[in-house]
Residue frames as qw, qx, qy, qz and C-alpha x, y, z in Angstrom:
[[0.686, -0.024, -0.638, 0.350, -11.56, -35.87, -8.04],
 [0.449, -0.807, -0.019, -0.383, -12.25, -35.06, -4.37],
 [0.506, 0.264, -0.626, 0.532, -9.74, -34.96, -1.54],
 [0.558, -0.644, -0.504, 0.139, -10.21, -35.09, 2.19],
 [0.140, 0.502, -0.243, 0.818, -9.87, -31.90, 4.17],
 [0.479, -0.462, -0.684, 0.299, -10.46, -31.37, 7.86],
 [0.195, -0.860, -0.098, -0.462, -12.04, -28.51, 9.79],
 [0.632, -0.179, -0.428, 0.621, -9.54, -27.34, 12.39],
 [0.151, -0.469, -0.300, 0.817, -10.90, -24.44, 14.41],
 [0.357, 0.749, 0.201, -0.520, -11.77, -21.67, 11.98],
 [0.249, 0.601, -0.593, -0.474, -9.87, -23.09, 8.99],
 [0.966, 0.166, 0.130, -0.151, -9.80, -26.18, 6.82],
 [0.215, -0.671, 0.677, 0.213, -6.58, -28.17, 6.47],
 [0.919, 0.335, -0.178, -0.107, -5.48, -30.59, 3.76],
 [0.615, -0.631, 0.464, 0.093, -2.77, -32.81, 5.24],
 [0.849, 0.207, 0.381, 0.303, -1.81, -34.75, 2.10],
 [0.245, -0.646, 0.246, 0.680, 1.19, -32.75, 0.81],
 [0.282, 0.091, 0.722, 0.625, 0.82, -33.90, -2.82],
 [0.042, 0.724, 0.661, 0.194, -2.81, -32.79, -2.94],
 [0.239, -0.837, -0.178, 0.458, -1.98, -29.61, -1.04],
 [0.300, -0.398, 0.427, 0.754, 0.73, -28.69, -3.55],
 [0.210, 0.347, 0.754, 0.517, -1.58, -29.45, -6.46],
 [0.046, -0.842, -0.537, -0.010, -4.40, -27.20, -5.21],
 [0.301, -0.778, 0.016, 0.551, -1.94, -24.48, -4.26],
 [0.308, -0.311, 0.526, 0.730, 0.00, -24.49, -7.52],
 [0.167, 0.358, 0.757, 0.521, -2.92, -24.93, -9.93],
 [0.128, -0.770, -0.518, -0.351, -5.41, -22.56, -8.32],
 [0.207, 0.340, -0.374, 0.837, -3.44, -20.71, -5.66],
 [0.635, -0.603, -0.311, -0.370, -5.90, -21.77, -2.99],
 [0.786, -0.597, -0.123, 0.104, -4.91, -21.40, 0.66],
 [0.033, 0.847, -0.508, 0.153, -1.47, -21.05, 2.14],
 [0.850, 0.106, -0.491, 0.158, 1.12, -23.79, 2.46],
 [0.613, -0.768, 0.176, -0.058, 2.40, -24.37, 5.97],
 [0.039, -0.730, 0.681, 0.045, 6.04, -25.16, 6.71],
 [0.479, -0.163, 0.861, -0.051, 5.19, -28.86, 6.90],
 [0.039, 0.047, -0.787, -0.614, 3.47, -28.84, 3.49],
 [0.121, 0.538, 0.813, -0.188, -0.15, -28.82, 4.66],
 [0.025, 0.389, 0.374, 0.842, -2.59, -26.54, 2.88],
 [0.022, -0.434, -0.597, 0.675, -4.48, -24.13, 5.14],
 [0.038, 0.482, 0.602, 0.636, -7.71, -22.99, 3.47],
 [0.216, -0.008, 0.257, -0.942, -9.77, -19.98, 4.42],
 [0.433, 0.294, 0.749, -0.406, -13.41, -20.88, 5.07],
 [0.563, 0.635, 0.052, -0.526, -14.69, -19.35, 1.82],
 [0.267, 0.522, -0.749, -0.309, -12.02, -21.24, -0.16],
 [0.177, -0.049, 0.973, -0.143, -13.04, -24.53, 1.44],
 [0.516, 0.461, 0.533, -0.487, -16.74, -23.95, 0.76],
 [0.506, 0.652, -0.270, -0.496, -16.06, -23.09, -2.89],
 [0.171, 0.402, -0.886, -0.158, -13.83, -26.13, -3.39],
 [0.309, 0.135, 0.894, -0.295, -16.45, -28.32, -1.72],
 [0.547, 0.567, 0.254, -0.561, -19.20, -26.81, -3.89],
 [0.490, 0.631, -0.479, -0.364, -17.08, -27.57, -6.96],
 [0.989, -0.085, 0.065, -0.104, -16.60, -31.12, -5.64],
 [0.505, 0.644, -0.505, 0.276, -12.83, -30.76, -5.39],
 [0.103, 0.294, -0.791, 0.527, -12.67, -31.63, -1.69],
 [0.644, -0.498, -0.550, -0.186, -14.63, -33.58, 0.90],
 [0.038, -0.553, 0.442, -0.705, -14.59, -31.92, 4.31],
 [0.663, -0.370, -0.645, 0.086, -14.75, -33.72, 7.64],
 [0.365, -0.852, 0.085, -0.366, -15.07, -32.31, 11.13],
 [0.103, -0.655, 0.687, -0.298, -12.73, -32.91, 14.09],
 [0.701, -0.137, 0.639, -0.287, -14.47, -36.28, 14.68],
 [0.108, -0.206, 0.831, 0.506, -13.83, -37.30, 11.03],
 [0.417, 0.546, 0.697, -0.206, -17.55, -37.08, 10.21],
 [0.277, 0.245, 0.513, 0.774, -18.14, -35.99, 6.62],
 [0.130, 0.527, 0.338, -0.769, -19.91, -32.64, 6.42],
 [0.426, 0.654, 0.574, 0.249, -22.47, -31.66, 3.82],
 [0.283, 0.391, 0.137, 0.865, -22.16, -28.31, 2.05],
 [0.353, -0.744, -0.230, -0.518, -25.03, -26.79, 4.10],
 [0.774, -0.561, -0.202, 0.213, -23.43, -28.06, 7.32],
 [0.631, -0.016, -0.002, 0.776, -20.08, -26.47, 6.42],
 [0.043, 0.555, 0.200, 0.806, -21.74, -23.17, 5.47],
 [0.573, -0.725, -0.278, -0.261, -23.75, -23.24, 8.71],
 [0.782, -0.367, -0.176, 0.473, -20.60, -23.93, 10.76],
 [0.462, 0.092, 0.047, 0.881, -18.64, -21.03, 9.27],
 [0.158, -0.663, -0.309, -0.663, -21.66, -18.71, 9.42],
 [0.657, -0.711, -0.253, -0.001, -21.69, -19.23, 13.19],
 [0.733, -0.277, -0.026, 0.620, -17.92, -18.71, 13.50],
 [0.295, -0.051, 0.203, 0.932, -17.63, -15.66, 11.22],
 [0.264, 0.697, 0.416, -0.521, -20.21, -12.87, 11.21],
 [0.395, 0.752, -0.161, -0.503, -21.04, -12.00, 7.61],
 [0.503, -0.244, 0.770, 0.307, -19.49, -15.19, 6.25],
 [0.579, 0.523, 0.619, 0.093, -22.00, -15.49, 3.39],
 [0.235, 0.947, -0.024, -0.218, -21.18, -11.98, 2.15],
 [0.181, -0.695, 0.632, 0.291, -17.48, -12.84, 1.89],
 [0.555, 0.037, 0.815, 0.164, -18.24, -16.19, 0.32],
 [0.532, 0.728, 0.427, -0.062, -20.54, -14.70, -2.34],
 [0.146, 0.927, -0.261, -0.225, -17.91, -12.10, -3.22],
 [0.362, -0.489, 0.759, 0.232, -15.09, -14.67, -3.30],
 [0.605, 0.273, 0.744, 0.077, -17.15, -17.04, -5.46],
 [0.456, 0.852, 0.214, -0.142, -18.10, -14.27, -7.90],
 [0.036, 0.862, -0.447, -0.234, -14.50, -13.08, -8.35],
 [0.442, -0.282, 0.831, 0.186, -13.14, -16.63, -8.72],
 [0.611, 0.492, 0.620, -0.031, -15.89, -17.32, -11.25],
 [0.371, 0.917, -0.022, -0.143, -14.61, -14.35, -13.27],
 [0.847, 0.373, -0.162, 0.343, -11.14, -15.90, -13.34],
 [0.018, 0.813, -0.361, 0.457, -9.43, -13.77, -10.70],
 [0.625, -0.092, -0.642, 0.435, -7.20, -14.95, -7.90],
 [0.364, -0.749, -0.021, -0.553, -8.48, -13.59, -4.60],
 [0.582, -0.055, -0.642, 0.496, -6.69, -13.72, -1.25],
 [0.385, -0.841, -0.357, 0.127, -7.56, -12.25, 2.09],
 [0.168, 0.861, -0.215, 0.429, -5.94, -8.89, 2.71],
 [0.550, 0.241, -0.648, 0.469, -2.89, -9.47, 4.91],
 [0.040, 0.186, -0.552, 0.812, -4.06, -7.58, 7.94],
 [0.483, 0.102, 0.434, -0.753, -7.76, -8.28, 8.08],
 [0.282, 0.246, 0.917, 0.137, -10.42, -10.75, 7.02],
 [0.291, 0.688, 0.405, -0.528, -12.65, -7.83, 6.06],
 [0.387, 0.754, -0.264, -0.460, -10.99, -7.09, 2.71],
 [0.903, 0.153, 0.340, 0.213, -9.62, -9.07, -0.20],
 [0.104, -0.619, 0.492, 0.604, -6.59, -8.53, -2.37],
 [0.803, 0.522, 0.236, -0.164, -7.40, -9.06, -6.03],
 [0.408, -0.420, 0.613, 0.530, -4.72, -10.38, -8.36],
 [0.419, 0.447, -0.438, -0.658, -4.66, -10.32, -12.14],
 [0.946, 0.155, 0.063, -0.277, -6.18, -13.26, -13.99],
 [0.877, 0.339, -0.285, 0.186, -3.73, -16.15, -14.14],
 [0.105, -0.780, 0.495, -0.368, -1.68, -14.91, -11.19],
 [0.871, -0.090, -0.464, 0.130, 0.38, -17.42, -9.28],
 [0.649, -0.741, -0.068, 0.156, 2.06, -17.48, -5.90],
 [0.712, -0.160, 0.158, 0.665, 5.54, -17.08, -7.38],
 [0.235, 0.361, 0.250, 0.867, 4.51, -13.77, -9.01],
 [0.238, -0.695, -0.632, 0.246, 2.49, -12.42, -6.09],
 [0.215, -0.600, -0.102, 0.764, 3.98, -8.92, -5.90],
 [0.078, -0.130, 0.512, 0.846, 3.86, -8.27, -9.65],
 [0.170, -0.337, -0.783, -0.494, 0.23, -9.30, -10.05],
 [0.061, -0.525, -0.622, 0.577, -1.49, -7.49, -7.16],
 [0.118, 0.460, 0.527, 0.705, -4.22, -5.45, -8.74],
 [0.305, -0.555, -0.127, -0.763, -6.75, -4.08, -6.28],
 [0.045, 0.030, 0.780, -0.623, -8.07, -3.96, -2.77],
 [0.383, -0.379, -0.649, -0.538, -11.67, -5.25, -2.69],
 [0.124, -0.018, 0.606, -0.786, -13.98, -4.01, 0.07],
 [0.187, -0.399, -0.849, -0.292, -17.35, -5.71, 0.46],
 [0.270, 0.013, 0.314, -0.910, -20.52, -3.84, 1.44],
 [0.108, 0.418, 0.902, -0.003, -24.04, -5.11, 1.89],
 [0.084, -0.415, -0.391, -0.817, -26.68, -3.07, 0.10],
 [0.485, -0.666, -0.345, -0.449, -28.80, -1.10, 2.55],
 [0.738, -0.483, -0.301, 0.361, -26.41, -1.47, 5.50],
 [0.059, -0.993, 0.081, -0.069, -25.04, 1.75, 6.99],
 [0.813, 0.055, -0.140, 0.562, -21.31, 2.40, 7.04],
 [0.360, -0.804, -0.059, 0.469, -19.04, 4.99, 8.61],
 [0.519, 0.844, -0.002, 0.133, -17.80, 7.58, 6.10],
 [0.223, -0.841, 0.493, 0.003, -14.58, 8.05, 8.14],
 [0.760, -0.163, 0.616, 0.126, -13.79, 4.36, 7.55],
 [0.715, 0.635, 0.261, 0.132, -14.14, 4.95, 3.79],
 [0.150, 0.945, -0.280, 0.073, -11.52, 7.71, 3.94],
 [0.499, -0.589, 0.635, 0.030, -9.11, 5.37, 5.75],
 [0.814, 0.181, 0.542, 0.107, -9.70, 2.59, 3.22],
 [0.551, 0.825, 0.054, 0.112, -9.08, 4.95, 0.29],
 [0.093, -0.880, 0.462, -0.050, -5.83, 6.14, 1.93],
 [0.700, -0.324, 0.635, 0.048, -4.72, 2.55, 2.60],
 [0.795, 0.442, 0.387, 0.150, -5.25, 1.55, -1.04],
 [0.331, 0.926, -0.140, 0.120, -3.41, 4.68, -2.24],
 [0.358, -0.754, 0.551, -0.018, -0.49, 3.95, 0.11],
 [0.745, -0.104, 0.651, 0.104, -0.27, 0.39, -1.25],
 [0.097, 0.412, -0.577, -0.698, -0.42, 1.57, -4.86],
 [0.166, 0.244, 0.946, 0.133, -3.51, -0.56, -5.50],
 [0.319, -0.307, -0.412, -0.796, -6.79, 0.24, -7.18],
 [0.230, 0.075, 0.725, -0.645, -9.76, 0.29, -4.83],
 [0.393, -0.189, -0.672, -0.598, -12.97, -1.51, -5.66],
 [0.447, -0.047, 0.562, -0.695, -16.11, -1.52, -3.57],
 [0.263, -0.117, -0.902, -0.323, -18.18, -4.67, -4.01],
 [0.471, -0.060, 0.319, -0.821, -21.83, -4.20, -3.11],
 [0.098, -0.124, -0.983, -0.097, -23.78, -7.40, -2.49],
 [0.470, -0.195, -0.107, -0.854, -27.54, -7.02, -2.88],
 [0.648, -0.155, 0.516, -0.538, -30.35, -8.99, -1.25],
 [0.923, 0.294, -0.040, -0.244, -30.35, -11.52, -4.12],
 [0.807, -0.333, 0.365, 0.325, -26.64, -12.25, -3.71],
 [0.640, 0.654, 0.141, 0.378, -25.66, -10.38, -6.87],
 [0.544, -0.519, 0.022, 0.659, -22.42, -8.41, -6.71],
 [0.382, 0.884, 0.136, 0.232, -21.89, -4.97, -8.26],
 [0.699, -0.208, -0.025, 0.683, -18.42, -3.45, -8.44],
 [0.099, 0.984, 0.109, 0.096, -17.48, 0.22, -8.16],
 [0.674, 0.209, -0.158, 0.691, -14.02, 1.61, -8.77],
 [0.328, -0.919, -0.191, 0.106, -13.12, 4.22, -6.16],
 [0.588, 0.387, -0.119, 0.700, -10.48, 6.90, -6.52],
 [0.376, -0.508, -0.335, 0.699, -9.17, 9.47, -4.10],
 [0.170, 0.725, 0.326, 0.582, -10.49, 12.97, -4.64],
 [0.378, -0.403, -0.357, 0.754, -9.33, 16.05, -2.81],
 [0.102, 0.879, 0.377, 0.273, -11.21, 19.27, -2.80],
 [0.372, 0.277, -0.233, 0.855, -9.23, 22.48, -2.41],
 [0.192, -0.598, -0.555, 0.546, -10.18, 24.64, 0.52],
 [0.156, 0.645, 0.371, 0.649, -12.18, 27.53, -0.78],
 [0.264, -0.357, -0.402, 0.801, -11.70, 30.71, 1.15],
 [0.097, 0.830, 0.508, 0.209, -14.45, 33.20, 1.01],
 [0.338, 0.143, -0.085, 0.926, -13.07, 36.68, 0.62],
 [0.068, -0.737, -0.532, 0.411, -14.85, 39.30, 2.61],
 [0.276, 0.494, 0.302, 0.767, -15.82, 42.30, 0.60],
 [0.090, -0.370, -0.384, 0.841, -16.17, 45.63, 2.19],
 [0.092, 0.642, 0.643, 0.408, -19.50, 46.90, 1.14],
 [0.110, -0.072, -0.195, 0.972, -19.84, 50.66, 1.42],
 [0.039, 0.694, 0.717, -0.050, -23.15, 52.11, 2.22]]
C-alpha cells in the first residue's frame, strides 16, 4: 500500500497522522512532529519509495518518479547516493538506522528490532561512511574515535566501493605509550 508524501525543502513530509504513526511505529522511519506529521530524511523517503510504500509529490503536487527524487536530493545534498546506499544496506540487514543527532555525515545504528520507545537502550554504534579511494584527514578520524568512545558506542567505518557495495570495519581506540630513548654514555 502506498501513501502520499510531499517534498518540503530538503525533507519529505507525510501529513496523514494515521499513516505517519504507522510508518513510525512499525519501522521507526522519520521523526514525528508535534502536530503528528512524519518528517522523513531524504534517504528514508527514497527507500520507502523504492519499496513502494509511499508516493512522493513535489511542492506543486506533481508525482515524482524514483529517478527524479534521487536526482533532486543528489543536487541538494552532496554525497547523497553514498548515504542512501549505506542506509539501504543497513536497513536491508534488519537494523534501524537514524542520522546522528549533530550531523548528517554519520548514522547511529540501533540493534535489530529497536523501537523509538527503547531508543537509549538499543543504541549500538556510530557508523561513519567513506568512499573507497577518496582521501580523508587522519585528524578527523581521531576526533571520530574519541566521539564514539565518549558516547559509549562502538565505531564502525562503512566503506562504499565503486560498485555500491558496502564493507564494514570495526574501529577501536588504541593508544601507544610514549617510548623514551635512554641515552647511553659510550666510553671510548
